[in-house]
C-alpha positions as CSV (number, residue, x, y, z in Angstrom):
1,M,0.0,0.0,0.0
2,R,1.2,3.5,-0.8
3,P,1.9,5.8,2.1
4,I,-1.2,7.7,3.1
5,Q,-1.1,11.5,2.8
6,M,-3.5,14.0,4.2
7,V,-3.2,15.7,0.7
8,D,-1.3,13.9,-2.0
9,T,-0.3,16.7,-4.4
10,K,2.8,14.8,-5.6
11,T,0.9,11.9,-7.2
12,Q,-1.7,14.3,-8.6
13,Y,1.2,16.2,-10.3
14,Q,2.6,13.0,-11.8
15,K,-0.6,12.5,-13.7
16,I,-0.4,15.9,-15.4
17,K,3.4,16.2,-15.4
18,K,3.9,16.5,-19.1
19,E,1.4,19.3,-19.8
20,T,2.3,21.1,-16.6
21,D,6.0,21.0,-17.3
22,E,5.4,22.3,-20.8
23,A,3.3,25.2,-19.6
24,V,6.0,26.1,-17.0
25,L,8.8,25.9,-19.6
26,Q,6.8,28.2,-21.9
27,V,6.7,30.8,-19.1
28,M,10.4,30.4,-18.5
29,E,11.2,31.0,-22.2
30,S,8.9,34.0,-22.4
31,S,10.4,35.5,-19.2
32,A,7.0,37.2,-18.7
33,F,6.9,36.3,-15.0
34,I,4.5,39.0,-13.9
35,N,1.2,39.7,-15.6
36,G,2.0,37.3,-18.5
37,K,-0.5,36.0,-21.0
38,P,-1.3,32.8,-18.8
39,V,-2.6,35.2,-16.1
40,H,-5.2,36.7,-18.5
41,D,-6.0,33.3,-20.0
42,F,-6.6,31.8,-16.6
43,A,-8.9,34.7,-15.5
44,A,-10.9,34.2,-18.7
45,N,-11.0,30.4,-18.4
46,L,-12.0,30.5,-14.7
47,S,-14.7,33.1,-15.4
48,A,-16.1,30.8,-18.1
49,Y,-16.0,27.8,-15.8
50,L,-17.8,29.6,-13.0
51,G,-20.2,31.6,-15.1
52,V,-19.1,34.9,-13.6
53,K,-18.5,38.1,-15.5
54,H,-15.2,39.1,-13.8
55,T,-12.3,37.2,-12.3
56,I,-9.5,39.2,-10.7
57,P,-6.4,37.0,-9.9
58,C,-4.4,38.0,-6.8
59,A,-1.6,36.8,-4.6
60,N,-3.6,34.6,-2.1
61,G,-7.0,34.0,-0.6
62,T,-6.5,36.3,2.4
63,D,-5.7,39.2,0.0
64,A,-8.8,38.3,-2.0
65,L,-11.0,38.9,1.1
66,Q,-9.2,42.1,2.0
67,I,-9.4,43.6,-1.5
68,A,-13.1,42.7,-1.5
69,M,-13.8,44.6,1.7
70,M,-11.7,47.5,0.6
71,A,-13.6,47.7,-2.7
72,L,-17.0,47.9,-0.8
73,G,-15.8,51.0,1.0
74,L,-16.3,49.6,4.5
75,Q,-15.3,52.0,7.2
76,P,-13.6,51.5,10.6
77,G,-16.3,50.4,13.1
78,D,-18.6,48.9,10.5
79,E,-19.7,45.4,11.5
80,V,-19.0,42.4,9.4
81,I,-20.8,39.1,10.3
82,T,-18.9,35.9,9.8
83,P,-18.8,32.4,11.4
84,S,-16.5,31.8,14.3
85,F,-16.0,28.2,13.1
86,T,-13.7,28.8,10.2
87,Y,-10.0,29.4,9.4
88,I,-8.6,32.6,10.9
89,A,-8.0,34.3,7.5
90,T,-11.7,34.9,7.1
91,T,-11.9,36.9,10.2
92,E,-8.4,38.5,10.6
93,V,-8.9,40.7,7.5
94,I,-11.9,42.2,9.2
95,A,-9.9,43.3,12.2
96,L,-6.9,44.3,10.0
97,L,-9.1,46.9,8.2
98,R,-10.3,48.1,11.6
99,L,-13.8,46.7,11.0
100,T,-15.7,44.9,13.8
101,P,-16.0,41.2,13.5
102,V,-19.4,39.8,14.6
103,F,-19.3,36.1,15.0
104,V,-22.4,34.0,14.2
105,E,-23.4,30.4,14.9
106,V,-23.3,27.7,12.3
107,D,-25.6,24.8,11.6
108,P,-24.3,21.8,13.5
109,R,-25.0,19.5,10.5
110,T,-23.5,21.6,7.6
111,F,-20.9,23.6,9.6
112,C,-22.0,26.7,7.6
113,I,-23.8,29.9,8.7
114,D,-27.2,29.4,10.4
115,P,-29.6,31.9,8.7
116,V,-31.7,32.1,11.9
117,A,-28.7,33.0,14.0
118,L,-27.5,35.4,11.3
119,E,-30.6,37.6,11.4
120,K,-30.4,37.9,15.2
121,V,-27.0,39.5,15.2
122,I,-27.7,42.2,12.6
123,T,-27.5,45.8,14.0
124,P,-27.7,49.3,12.5
125,K,-23.9,49.1,12.2
126,T,-23.9,45.9,10.1
127,R,-22.6,46.4,6.6
128,A,-21.6,43.0,5.3
129,I,-21.9,39.2,5.7
130,V,-19.1,36.8,4.9
131,P,-20.5,33.3,4.6
132,V,-17.9,30.5,4.4
133,H,-18.5,27.4,2.2
134,L,-16.8,25.2,4.8
135,Y,-15.1,21.9,4.0
136,G,-16.5,22.0,0.4
137,Q,-20.2,22.4,1.4
138,A,-22.1,25.4,0.3
139,A,-23.6,27.8,2.8
140,P,-27.4,28.4,2.5
141,M,-26.9,31.2,0.0
142,E,-30.6,31.7,-1.0
143,E,-31.6,32.5,2.6
144,I,-28.4,34.6,3.2
145,M,-29.0,36.7,0.1
146,A,-32.7,37.3,1.1
147,I,-31.5,38.5,4.5
148,A,-28.9,40.7,2.9
149,Q,-31.4,42.2,0.6
150,K,-33.8,42.8,3.4
151,H,-31.2,44.7,5.5
152,N,-29.3,46.3,2.5
153,L,-26.1,44.4,3.3
154,Y,-23.2,43.3,1.1
155,V,-22.3,39.6,0.8
156,I,-18.7,38.4,0.3
157,E,-18.5,34.6,-0.2
158,D,-15.4,32.9,1.2
159,N,-15.1,30.1,-1.4
160,A,-11.6,29.0,-0.6
161,Q,-12.8,25.4,0.2
162,A,-15.6,24.9,-2.3
163,I,-14.5,26.0,-5.7
164,G,-16.5,24.1,-8.3
165,C,-19.4,23.5,-5.9
166,D,-22.9,23.8,-7.5
167,Y,-25.6,25.6,-5.5
168,T,-29.2,24.7,-6.3
169,F,-31.9,27.3,-5.7
170,S,-35.5,26.5,-4.7
171,N,-36.5,27.1,-8.4
172,N,-34.0,24.4,-9.4
173,T,-31.6,26.9,-11.1
174,K,-27.9,26.3,-10.3
175,R,-24.9,28.6,-9.8
176,K,-21.4,28.0,-8.7
177,T,-20.5,29.1,-5.2
178,G,-18.5,32.3,-5.2
179,T,-20.7,33.8,-7.9
180,I,-23.9,34.3,-5.9
181,G,-23.0,37.2,-3.5
182,H,-21.8,40.6,-4.5
183,I,-18.2,39.3,-4.4
184,G,-16.6,35.9,-4.1
185,A,-13.1,35.2,-2.9
186,T,-11.0,32.0,-3.2
187,S,-7.5,30.6,-2.5
188,F,-5.3,28.5,-4.7
189,Y,-3.2,27.2,-1.8
190,P,-1.6,23.9,-2.9
191,S,-4.0,21.7,-0.8
192,K,-7.2,23.3,-2.2
193,N,-9.4,21.5,-4.7
194,L,-7.9,23.8,-7.3
195,G,-4.4,24.3,-6.0
196,A,-1.4,26.0,-7.3
197,F,2.3,25.1,-6.7
198,G,2.5,28.0,-4.3
199,D,0.3,30.8,-3.2
200,G,-2.5,32.3,-5.2
201,G,-6.0,33.6,-5.1
202,A,-8.8,35.3,-7.0
203,I,-11.9,37.5,-6.6
204,F,-15.2,37.2,-8.5
205,T,-18.0,39.6,-9.3
206,H,-20.7,40.3,-11.9
207,D,-20.5,44.0,-11.1
208,D,-18.4,46.1,-13.6
209,M,-17.7,48.9,-11.2
210,L,-16.6,46.6,-8.4
211,A,-14.4,44.7,-10.8
212,D,-12.7,47.9,-11.9
213,K,-12.1,49.0,-8.3
214,M,-10.8,45.6,-7.2
215,K,-8.4,45.5,-10.1
216,M,-7.1,49.0,-9.1
217,I,-6.8,48.0,-5.4
218,A,-4.8,44.9,-6.3
219,N,-2.5,46.9,-8.4
220,H,-1.4,49.7,-6.0
221,G,-4.6,51.6,-6.6
222,Q,-3.8,52.5,-10.1
223,S,-5.9,52.3,-13.3
224,K,-3.1,53.8,-15.3
225,R,0.6,53.3,-14.6
226,Y,1.8,55.8,-12.0
227,Y,-1.6,57.3,-11.6
228,H,-3.0,56.1,-8.3
229,D,-6.7,56.7,-7.8
230,V,-7.3,54.8,-4.5
231,V,-5.2,53.4,-1.7
232,G,-4.4,49.9,-2.8
233,C,-1.9,47.0,-2.3
234,N,0.4,44.8,-4.3
235,S,-1.4,41.5,-4.8
236,R,-0.6,39.6,-8.0
237,L,-1.0,36.0,-9.2
238,D,2.4,35.3,-10.9
239,T,2.5,33.9,-14.4
240,L,4.0,30.6,-13.4
241,Q,1.1,29.8,-11.0
242,A,-1.4,31.0,-13.6
243,A,0.1,28.6,-16.1
244,I,-0.2,25.7,-13.7
245,L,-3.7,26.6,-12.7
246,N,-4.8,26.8,-16.3
247,I,-3.8,23.1,-16.6
248,K,-5.4,22.0,-13.4
249,L,-8.6,23.9,-14.1
250,K,-9.2,21.5,-17.0
251,H,-9.2,18.6,-14.5
252,L,-11.2,20.3,-11.7
253,D,-14.4,18.5,-12.4
254,E,-12.7,15.1,-12.4
255,Y,-10.9,16.0,-9.2
256,I,-14.3,16.7,-7.6
257,V,-15.6,13.4,-8.9
258,A,-12.6,11.6,-7.2
259,R,-13.2,13.4,-3.9
260,R,-16.8,12.6,-3.9
261,K,-16.0,8.9,-4.7
262,A,-13.7,8.8,-1.7
263,A,-16.4,10.5,0.5
264,D,-18.9,7.9,-0.7
265,F,-16.6,5.1,0.5
266,Y,-16.2,6.7,3.9
267,D,-19.9,7.3,4.1
268,Q,-20.6,3.6,3.5
269,A,-17.9,2.4,5.9
270,F,-19.3,4.5,8.7
271,A,-23.0,4.3,7.9
272,G,-25.2,3.9,11.0
273,H,-22.2,4.0,13.4
274,K,-23.3,4.9,17.0
275,I,-20.3,7.3,17.6
276,L,-19.1,8.4,14.2
277,R,-21.4,10.8,12.4
278,T,-20.7,11.3,8.7
279,P,-20.8,14.7,6.9
280,H,-24.3,15.9,6.1
281,R,-24.9,16.7,2.5
282,A,-27.4,19.6,2.2
283,G,-29.9,19.1,-0.6
284,Y,-29.0,22.5,-2.2
285,S,-25.2,21.8,-2.2
286,H,-23.1,19.6,-4.5
287,H,-20.5,18.9,-1.8
288,V,-17.0,19.0,-3.3
289,F,-15.2,17.6,-0.1
290,H,-12.3,19.8,0.5
291,Q,-12.3,18.0,3.8
292,Y,-14.0,14.8,5.0
293,T,-15.0,15.7,8.5
294,L,-16.4,13.2,11.0
295,L,-18.4,14.4,14.0
296,I,-17.9,12.5,17.3
297,D,-21.1,12.0,19.2
298,G,-22.5,9.6,21.8
299,V,-19.5,9.4,24.2
300,D,-19.0,11.0,27.6
301,D,-15.9,13.0,26.7
302,P,-15.9,13.6,22.9
303,G,-12.8,15.9,23.0
304,A,-10.7,13.2,24.7
305,F,-12.1,10.5,22.4
306,R,-11.4,12.7,19.3
307,D,-7.8,13.5,20.5
308,G,-7.2,9.8,21.2
309,L,-8.4,8.8,17.8
310,N,-6.1,11.4,16.2
311,Q,-3.1,9.9,18.1
312,F,-4.2,6.3,17.4
313,L,-4.3,7.0,13.6
314,A,-0.9,8.8,13.7
315,G,0.5,5.6,15.3
316,H,-0.7,3.7,12.2
317,Q,0.8,6.3,9.8
318,I,-2.6,7.7,9.0
319,P,-2.7,11.5,9.1
320,S,-5.8,13.3,10.4
321,M,-6.5,16.9,11.3
322,I,-8.6,18.9,13.7
323,Y,-10.1,21.9,12.0
324,Y,-10.5,24.2,14.1
325,P,-9.7,23.5,17.7
326,V,-9.9,27.2,18.8
327,P,-12.8,29.1,17.1
328,G,-12.5,32.8,16.1
329,H,-14.5,34.1,19.1
330,R,-12.0,32.5,21.5
331,Q,-8.8,33.7,19.8
332,Q,-6.6,36.2,21.7
333,M,-6.3,38.4,18.6
334,F,-9.9,39.4,18.9
335,S,-9.8,40.1,22.7
336,Q,-10.3,43.8,22.0
337,F,-13.8,43.1,20.7
338,N,-14.7,41.1,23.9
339,T,-15.7,38.1,21.7
340,T,-15.1,35.5,24.4
341,A,-18.2,36.9,26.2
342,R,-20.4,35.8,23.3
343,D,-22.5,32.7,23.9
344,M,-21.8,30.3,21.0
345,P,-22.7,26.9,22.3
346,V,-22.9,25.2,18.8
347,T,-19.5,26.4,17.8
348,D,-17.9,25.4,21.1
349,W,-19.7,22.0,20.8
350,L,-18.3,21.4,17.3
351,T,-14.7,22.3,18.2
352,R,-14.6,19.4,20.6
353,R,-16.1,16.9,18.2
354,V,-14.7,17.2,14.7
355,I,-11.9,15.3,13.1
356,S,-10.9,15.3,9.4
357,L,-9.7,12.2,7.6
358,P,-7.4,12.1,4.5
359,M,-9.2,13.5,1.5
360,H,-7.7,14.1,-1.9
361,T,-8.0,13.0,-5.5
362,E,-5.4,10.1,-5.3
363,L,-6.9,8.0,-2.5
364,D,-7.4,4.4,-3.6
365,E,-9.7,1.7,-2.2
366,E,-6.9,-0.1,-0.3
367,Q,-6.0,3.1,1.5
368,L,-9.6,4.1,2.2
369,A,-10.3,0.6,3.6
370,F,-7.3,0.8,5.8
371,I,-8.2,4.3,7.1
372,A,-11.8,3.4,7.7
373,G,-10.9,0.1,9.4
374,K,-8.5,1.8,11.8
375,V,-11.1,4.5,12.7
376,K,-13.7,1.9,13.5
377,E,-11.2,-0.2,15.4
378,Y,-10.5,2.6,17.7
379,A,-14.2,3.6,18.0
380,E,-15.3,0.1,18.8
381,N,-12.8,-0.8,21.5
């Protein structure tokens, strides 16, 4: 059996080595390392894939969120609602821009924003909502957009973990996550479903004026060289990464199929288990499984059980991860906002119960059977 990786980018690369190497060599020969033709080609290709009017490549997913908030003209003290149960990048840019993070509870089944909880935390100072499509599952965007429209709020989708996910509306129309809100943001970190060989990110919008502004912000605030219209930053997707992403974008749908196939195997292996709860698949979301996350339930001390399982698997050379052991509202970096005083029982409940198993495009049945077998061995002893 091949060694088990949490994410196996090396084997994935071997399958596209020839075309990837050729694309990289073409960039080397052109020497157009910044803003070369592959960057523009990738932006156009990704826009076509997602069905969005504008794609603005940038340096990473955190920059994508920051540029989006800057483009919306949010001012210090404005409140931005986002889940506490997410990676810190989603929330740190809020504080970085001197905005006020307002953490909201998530649905304990989907791990995404709970619309009922969302509406309860809206105040006259609220300006934006940042739903996160966590672990590859879409947040309930139809309800979120209705709430945003009702209260005249902006919506920025954090799509770093769910690129390629289809969202189905109540009228059966479909759209890709990241293209539903006013702005979508994503990351091309190597472990993502569409991952570069380094850092990278992108921003999406259907709005022409927002697109123009985000392009300026990402390029030192200039629309014409040396003429700076707004305060901006320096955030570029380099040509080498764009060339690689152009190749991988052609395979994204097959990567999603492979991830869902691995998730199906896990689901069947753990079906009906009294302790191990498999990921819920919301009817509106075509889950793309950036992570496969089990929920531990039915034991006296789920945190100790989860940590013990993590160590047991490591002892059998099976990696596993705990995302996210300390939620945003309990992070020291937000102490100035007194976030620890907030009552977030669902989020605190989840942080003691979740564990993610290996999930990537290269898992084979022998590996999956070994992983599932060891998980059940621990759970049943």
